[in-house]
N, C-alpha and C positions, 0 to 999 in steps of 0.2 A: 428496459431500452430496445426499441425496435430499429433504430438507425442500421442500416444494411451495409453503409460505408460512411468513410469521412466525408466524402462528397455531400452526402444527405444531409450530415449535420451542419457541416460548412454553408451550404446552401440555405439552410434555417436560419442560421445566424446572420447572414447578409439580408435576408429577406426581412427579419424581424429587429435586425440592428442590435443583436445581442451577440456576447462572447460564446465562446465554444463551450465553456463550463454551463452557463446558463441553457444552452439548447440540450445538453445532456440532461439537466436537472428538470427540466420542462417534460422532456420524453418520459423520464422515469415516473414523475407523477403522474402523467397521462395514463402510462402503461399500466401502473399500480392503482389507480383512480384514487389518488391521494391528493391532498392540499400541498402547494409548493412549499409551504412552512412545515409540514410533516416529512417531506423529501429530507429538506435541509437537516432537521432534527435528528433524523435516522442517521445521516452521514456524520453529523457532529457526535452523535453517540459513538458510532464507529471510531472516530477519531480520538475521542477521549478515551476509549477502550484500548487503544495501541499506546497512548500516553501510560496510562495506569498500569498495562502490562509491562511495559517496560520499567516503570518505578518499582514494580514487584519483584525485580530480580533480586536473590540473595546469593551472593558470591561462594557462601560456604555450603550451600544446599546441593545436594546430587541426586540423581535419578535413582529410583529404587534398584536398578543394577548397578549402580555404583561407578558407572561408565563415563556419565558426563554431568555437568552442571557449574564447574567451575570456570569454565573457558572464557566466559565473558570477563571476569574479573581478573583472570591471567592476561587479557588483551589489554585491559585497563593498566594493569601495572607495566606491562611492555610499553605500551605508548608514554606513560607519564616518565619512565626511567631510560628510555633508549630514545633512538632517533629511527622511527621507522620509515622505510623508503618511500611509502606511498603518502607520507606526511600526515600531519594533523587530523585534517577533516576526515579522510578517507579511514584512518585508524578508528576514529570515533564511529563511523560507520560499521566498519568491522565488527568492533566490541558489542555494538547494540545488537547487530544481527546475530552474534554469537549468544546475547543474553537472552534474545527471543526464543532461539532454538532450545536454548537450555530450559526456559520456562515451559517450553511444550514438552520436552523430556521429563521435567519434574510435575507435568501434569496440573500446570498452572493455567489460567485463562489467556488465551490469545486470540488474536484476529486472524483466522485462516483465509487470508486473501491473495490469492484464490484458493491456497492449499495449507493445510496445518504444517507440512514438511517445509514450506517455503514462508512460514509466518514472521520470519524475520526480514525478510527483504523488504517491503514497504516501511514498515515503522523504522527500520534503520536508517534508511535515507531521509525519509520526511522527519522524523522526530529530530535526528542529528541537525536537520538543515533548519529547523524551525528554532532550535535552542541556540544554534550557532549565529543565527543571522536576525533574530528576534522579529520573526515573520508574525504579524497579525494572523491569529488563527482562524479568522473566516478565510484569508488566503490559502491556508492548508486545506480547508474543506473544499474550496473551488478546485484545488489542484486534485483532489481525490475524486471529484467528479470527472475531471480530465483523464484520469486513469482508469476509471470504472469504464467510461465511454469508450474510450480507445482498446481496454482489454474485451468488452463486448464484442466489437467490431472484428478484432483479430480471432476472436473465439468462434464468430459465426463463419469466418473463412478458413478455420483451421478443422481438424478433425478430431478437435476433443469432444468428449461427451460432458454436458453440462447439466446440473442440477442448480434450478433457481429457487430460492427459498422466496416465498410470496411475500414476506415482511421485510425483506432485506435486498439492497441494493447492491450488495457484494455478491461476487460470481464465486462459485465453488467448481473446480474441475474434478470430475470422477474418472476421467481416462487419458492420462498423460503418456504420451508416447515416447518423449526422448528429453532426457535432462537438458542435452545442449538446446533443443527447441526451447525448452521451457525458460532456461536462463536467457535466451534471445528475448522470448516473450516478455520477461520482466524488465529487462534492460529497456526496452522501447517503452514501454509504461513508464518507468523511472525517468528516463530522459524527457518525455512528454511533461511530466509533472514538474521537473525542475525548470524547464523552457518557460511552463505557464508562471512559475513562480518568480522567475526573472522577469515576468511582464513581456512576453514575445507570443503568448497564445490566447 
């Protein structure tokens, strides 16, 4: 995607009377010289990979170091038998984030979006929301376009070093400067996705 600002994407949306996610999709297809349908299928593949990766979690499997692996199951057990202060939904998000992190440590397949170290962030929120609120799959894929577009624009204006996979719409960070900055970066993306899913973007 070559939008340099949110304003650019917004203006295209207004000019062509299309939603924000569609403006991102069109730019992606144009930049990669693929059909709109191919862009959608690629994003759908990423979404399905997130679902599959979360389903692949095994609570009894630990990493080769023996240090991690059971945390997702432990969080599930805590949520089911105690009363977490953050409530049921956020507790499920935490559990799913831990499961994805454990899968990463156990060398299972993950979606590094945008980094392997943070592989649990997007799936934890999106998959939990998807299952909790029975959201149609196409709406989740649209939300992923919103996240990818916003992430690209933020990345352009930060001092990240990016490696863009020619066949992939997802973005991979190679030079993270600060954990706090990155956490804020993900938070903005996730908020934008939830706003989209609630029908306001």
